[in-house]
Backbone bond lengths (Angstrom), bond angles and torsions (degrees), N, CA, C in turn:
res aa  C-N    CA-C-N  psi(-1)  N-CA   C-N-CA  omega(-1)  CA-C   N-CA-C  phi
1 M - - - 1.445 - - 1.534 108.87 -
2 A 1.301 116.70 125.94 1.465 121.48 -178.95 1.526 110.49 -71.62
3 T 1.326 114.54 136.13 1.452 120.87 177.74 1.515 107.80 -110.30
4 A 1.327 117.15 124.86 1.455 121.07 179.86 1.525 109.00 -143.28
5 I 1.318 115.03 150.21 1.463 121.24 175.13 1.519 108.16 -131.54
6 S 1.307 115.46 161.75 1.455 121.80 174.13 1.523 107.18 -101.63
7 A 1.335 116.57 133.70 1.462 120.23 -176.21 1.524 110.33 -141.61
8 S 1.323 114.76 167.39 1.460 121.88 174.45 1.522 108.68 -110.58
9 F 1.324 116.35 141.25 1.458 122.69 178.07 1.519 109.20 -130.65
10 F 1.314 115.11 154.52 1.461 121.04 174.25 1.517 107.79 -107.06
11 F 1.342 115.64 130.33 1.455 121.42 -179.74 1.517 109.90 -116.03
12 L 1.319 115.29 140.66 1.451 122.27 178.27 1.521 108.97 -71.31
13 Q 1.326 116.23 125.62 1.458 121.88 178.42 1.527 109.29 -99.90
14 H 1.313 116.89 145.47 1.467 120.30 -178.43 1.533 109.85 -63.91
15 D 1.326 114.21 143.49 1.456 121.02 177.02 1.529 106.85 -140.51
16 V 1.344 117.86 134.73 1.470 121.20 -176.74 1.523 112.25 -61.73
17 K 1.340 117.67 -25.25 1.473 119.13 -179.92 1.528 111.43 -62.91
18 W 1.342 117.15 -21.05 1.452 119.99 -179.84 1.524 112.45 -76.12
19 D 1.326 117.10 -4.85 1.463 119.53 172.17 1.527 109.62 -68.78
20 K 1.342 116.05 -23.30 1.462 121.06 -177.81 1.528 113.01 -113.62
21 E 1.332 118.15 -23.64 1.465 121.56 178.10 1.513 109.43 -139.17
22 K 1.319 115.85 149.64 1.462 120.51 -179.66 1.525 109.88 -79.50
23 P 1.333 117.45 151.99 1.470 120.09 174.49 1.526 109.69 -63.07
24 Y 1.322 116.64 141.90 1.466 119.94 179.39 1.528 110.86 -152.67
25 H 1.305 114.84 160.25 1.465 124.20 171.92 1.520 106.04 -150.28
26 V 1.326 117.27 121.49 1.459 120.24 -179.14 1.519 110.03 -102.07
27 L 1.323 115.85 147.85 1.458 121.57 -176.68 1.525 112.58 -95.84
28 F 1.326 117.31 3.20 1.459 121.72 179.53 1.521 108.02 -120.46
29 N 1.321 117.17 172.98 1.457 120.44 176.39 1.523 108.69 -76.38
30 P 1.326 117.47 115.21 1.465 119.86 -176.17 1.526 111.52 -74.54
31 P 1.324 116.20 163.83 1.462 119.70 176.55 1.529 110.47 -60.86
32 E 1.305 116.15 156.44 1.460 121.16 179.81 1.528 109.80 -56.54
33 G 1.312 115.71 136.55 1.460 121.15 179.71 1.516 114.09 94.16
34 L 1.331 117.52 -10.78 1.463 121.28 179.08 1.525 108.43 -108.95
35 E 1.318 115.65 127.12 1.468 119.46 177.19 1.525 109.59 -67.84
36 K 1.331 116.15 150.79 1.461 120.94 176.46 1.531 110.19 -67.63
37 S 1.313 116.53 -28.75 1.457 121.22 -177.74 1.528 109.22 -153.25
38 N 1.309 116.48 146.05 1.461 120.06 171.84 1.532 110.17 -118.85
39 L 1.331 115.49 21.90 1.460 120.82 -177.66 1.519 111.55 -75.60
40 N 1.301 114.65 146.37 1.454 122.94 174.80 1.526 105.36 -121.37
41 L 1.340 116.35 96.92 1.469 120.89 -173.61 1.519 111.19 -105.87
42 Q 1.321 115.07 145.01 1.458 121.20 175.26 1.522 108.26 -123.04
43 Q 1.330 116.18 127.85 1.457 120.44 177.99 1.524 109.61 -82.47
44 V 1.325 115.07 132.62 1.459 121.52 175.84 1.518 106.35 -119.77
45 N 1.314 116.66 124.25 1.462 122.40 -175.48 1.525 112.11 -99.75
46 N 1.300 114.99 164.99 1.468 123.43 173.89 1.524 113.86 59.32
47 I 1.320 115.71 41.85 1.465 120.53 173.93 1.527 107.40 -88.52
48 I 1.308 116.38 128.43 1.464 120.82 -179.44 1.531 108.64 -80.85
49 V 1.327 115.80 126.38 1.465 122.69 179.69 1.524 107.40 -115.26
50 N 1.321 115.42 120.95 1.461 121.39 -179.58 1.518 111.07 -97.79
51 D 1.299 116.42 154.74 1.457 122.62 176.07 1.524 108.28 -72.47
52 V 1.348 116.98 114.12 1.467 120.62 -175.66 1.520 112.39 -64.96
53 R 1.318 117.09 -20.98 1.467 119.41 179.58 1.513 111.32 -68.24
54 E 1.334 117.78 -13.15 1.458 121.36 -178.38 1.527 113.16 -103.97
55 L 1.327 117.73 5.84 1.464 120.70 179.71 1.526 111.10 -71.21
56 D 1.329 116.24 147.20 1.459 120.82 176.15 1.527 111.06 -68.96
57 S 1.344 116.65 -36.17 1.464 121.11 177.22 1.528 108.14 -140.62
58 L 1.334 115.15 148.37 1.458 120.31 -178.13 1.523 110.99 -72.40
59 P 1.333 116.90 149.89 1.468 119.02 174.49 1.533 110.02 -64.74
60 T 1.327 116.19 152.71 1.464 120.46 179.92 1.525 109.47 -121.47
61 I 1.318 114.84 155.09 1.463 120.96 176.68 1.526 109.85 -56.51
62 E 1.320 116.79 -45.24 1.459 121.82 -175.69 1.528 112.69 -64.96
63 K 1.325 117.17 -41.82 1.471 120.42 -175.71 1.527 112.35 -90.31
64 N 1.338 118.02 -40.67 1.457 121.51 -170.80 1.527 114.78 -110.53
65 G 1.332 116.46 -12.44 1.461 119.58 -178.86 1.518 113.49 84.08
66 F 1.315 117.28 1.98 1.464 123.38 176.53 1.511 108.26 -156.87
67 T 1.316 115.22 166.54 1.457 120.51 175.29 1.524 108.19 -146.44
68 L 1.281 116.60 171.68 1.469 122.49 177.93 1.517 108.08 -116.52
69 I 1.313 116.27 136.07 1.460 120.01 177.45 1.516 108.92 -132.75
70 K 1.308 115.31 150.71 1.467 120.27 175.51 1.518 108.26 -86.23
71 I 1.329 115.26 137.74 1.458 120.94 178.63 1.517 108.10 -121.80
72 D 1.315 115.52 123.03 1.463 120.99 176.20 1.524 107.77 -70.84
73 T 1.313 117.63 114.38 1.470 121.29 -177.54 1.520 112.21 -80.75
74 G 1.309 116.89 1.72 1.461 119.18 -177.77 1.520 108.59 72.55
75 L 1.284 115.34 -142.92 1.460 119.76 -179.13 1.521 112.19 -99.42
76 L 1.341 117.36 15.07 1.458 120.04 -179.54 1.527 110.44 -67.50
77 T 1.318 114.99 132.41 1.459 119.91 173.38 1.520 107.68 -90.31
78 S 1.314 117.61 167.08 1.459 120.36 -179.64 1.526 111.16 -59.31
79 D 1.336 118.81 -33.94 1.461 121.59 178.11 1.521 111.80 -66.96
80 E 1.327 117.32 -31.91 1.461 120.67 -177.69 1.530 113.15 -72.73
81 F 1.330 117.73 -14.41 1.459 120.08 176.72 1.522 111.26 -71.13
82 D 1.338 117.85 -8.07 1.468 121.86 172.76 1.529 110.99 -81.67
83 D 1.317 117.43 -12.05 1.461 122.75 -178.30 1.535 108.54 -94.12
84 N 1.346 116.09 101.83 1.465 120.95 -176.07 1.520 112.68 -57.15
85 Q 1.328 117.18 -34.20 1.463 120.95 -179.25 1.531 110.52 -66.14
86 K 1.332 116.21 -44.11 1.471 119.80 178.71 1.523 110.67 -67.45
87 V 1.328 116.47 -39.23 1.464 119.16 178.56 1.523 109.68 -61.20
88 A 1.333 117.10 -46.58 1.473 120.97 -178.91 1.522 112.07 -65.82
89 N 1.326 117.23 -43.36 1.464 120.70 -173.95 1.520 114.34 -81.75
90 I 1.318 117.66 -25.81 1.469 119.79 -176.56 1.532 110.93 -113.33
91 F 1.337 116.90 -63.99 1.458 119.67 -171.84 1.524 112.87 -65.95
92 L 1.338 118.53 -48.52 1.461 119.35 -176.92 1.524 112.11 -63.63
93 Q 1.324 116.85 -32.06 1.467 119.72 176.38 1.527 110.18 -64.81
94 R 1.317 115.93 -42.87 1.467 120.71 179.75 1.533 110.88 -70.06
95 A 1.338 115.87 -38.88 1.469 120.25 178.46 1.529 110.17 -63.37
96 A 1.331 116.55 -44.24 1.466 120.24 179.34 1.526 110.73 -61.04
97 A 1.311 117.12 -42.91 1.462 120.92 179.69 1.527 110.62 -63.15
98 A 1.324 117.61 -41.67 1.470 121.35 -179.18 1.533 110.98 -67.25
99 V 1.328 116.83 -43.03 1.471 120.46 179.26 1.525 109.95 -66.72
100 K 1.312 116.72 -42.23 1.468 121.89 179.13 1.524 110.44 -58.40
101 E 1.327 116.17 -46.04 1.467 120.35 179.57 1.522 111.25 -66.45
102 A 1.343 117.44 -44.75 1.464 120.75 -176.81 1.525 112.00 -64.55
103 L 1.325 117.32 -35.10 1.459 120.54 -177.26 1.524 113.50 -97.47
104 G 1.316 116.10 -9.02 1.462 119.33 -175.89 1.528 111.00 67.87
105 A 1.329 116.41 30.87 1.461 121.65 -177.17 1.520 111.01 -81.01
106 H 1.311 116.12 156.73 1.466 121.30 176.30 1.522 110.69 -88.96
107 R 1.349 116.03 -28.14 1.468 120.53 -176.08 1.522 109.26 -151.49
108 I 1.315 116.82 142.10 1.464 123.24 176.15 1.517 107.35 -122.87
109 Q 1.343 116.67 134.65 1.461 121.22 178.69 1.523 108.89 -128.34
110 F 1.336 116.82 121.51 1.453 121.35 173.39 1.523 107.30 -90.56
111 F 1.310 117.20 122.65 1.457 120.58 -179.98 1.513 111.85 -91.56
112 D 1.308 117.19 -28.40 1.459 120.34 -176.75 1.517 108.17 -158.95
113 T 1.300 115.37 146.07 1.461 120.01 171.74 1.510 106.90 -128.71
114 T 1.293 115.98 145.52 1.453 121.40 179.98 1.511 108.42 -123.54
115 E 1.293 115.56 129.90 1.456 120.56 177.83 1.518 108.12 -86.67
116 E 1.305 116.42 123.05 1.457 121.85 178.50 1.522 108.77 -97.76
117 A 1.301 116.00 126.99 1.460 120.07 178.40 1.525 109.01 -79.51
118 M 1.303 115.81 140.91 1.451 120.25 174.75 1.521 108.22 -78.00
119 L 1.310 116.49 129.10 1.453 120.89 -179.73 1.514 109.30 -105.77
120 T 1.293 115.81 141.44 1.455 120.90 176.31 1.512 107.93 -110.33
121 F 1.310 116.85 126.85 1.452 121.26 179.52 1.521 108.93 -91.20
122 N 1.313 115.56 118.52 1.464 121.16 176.23 1.518 108.64 -117.31
123 P 1.324 117.16 98.99 1.459 118.70 -179.25 1.523 110.86 -64.87
124 P 1.322 116.36 150.14 1.452 119.08 179.76 1.536 110.45 -59.98
125 Q 1.303 114.64 143.78 1.458 119.62 -179.81 1.529 109.50 -79.12
126 S 1.312 114.80 144.08 1.463 119.47 175.46 1.519 108.57 -68.27
127 P 1.319 116.46 142.95 1.465 117.27 178.99 1.531 111.42 -62.53
128 T 1.292 115.42 143.04 1.466 121.23 178.28 1.514 108.61 -94.41
129 L 1.287 115.19 128.47 1.469 118.76 177.69 1.520 108.52 -95.49
130 A 1.315 115.44 130.92 1.469 119.57 -178.84 1.491 110.42 -93.26
């Protein structure tokens, strides 16, 4: 059974200023006179997102502009992904090796990693009638 959801995404829109400077967004307070971001984003709603695990064939760099690869996480447990040192020393090394092999690259450089918190959805409880 196919699993799909409807979602909203933000897409980068062309801006003539990028002929002279690259698009950027900084996560810190920039020096005076520098904007935090020069992005021009447009929200597009109601995009259908399918579960990639149910695809007949994986997306490819050539056709889709991205691909999916399996990364051996080593012996890291889900709790250990909160430990930045373990992530840097174990997972990122394995991720770099997997990406390097999949793309045939000579070198892989991670510029930033973001830790995503797991969210638990607790729907409101129905009122109890006494």
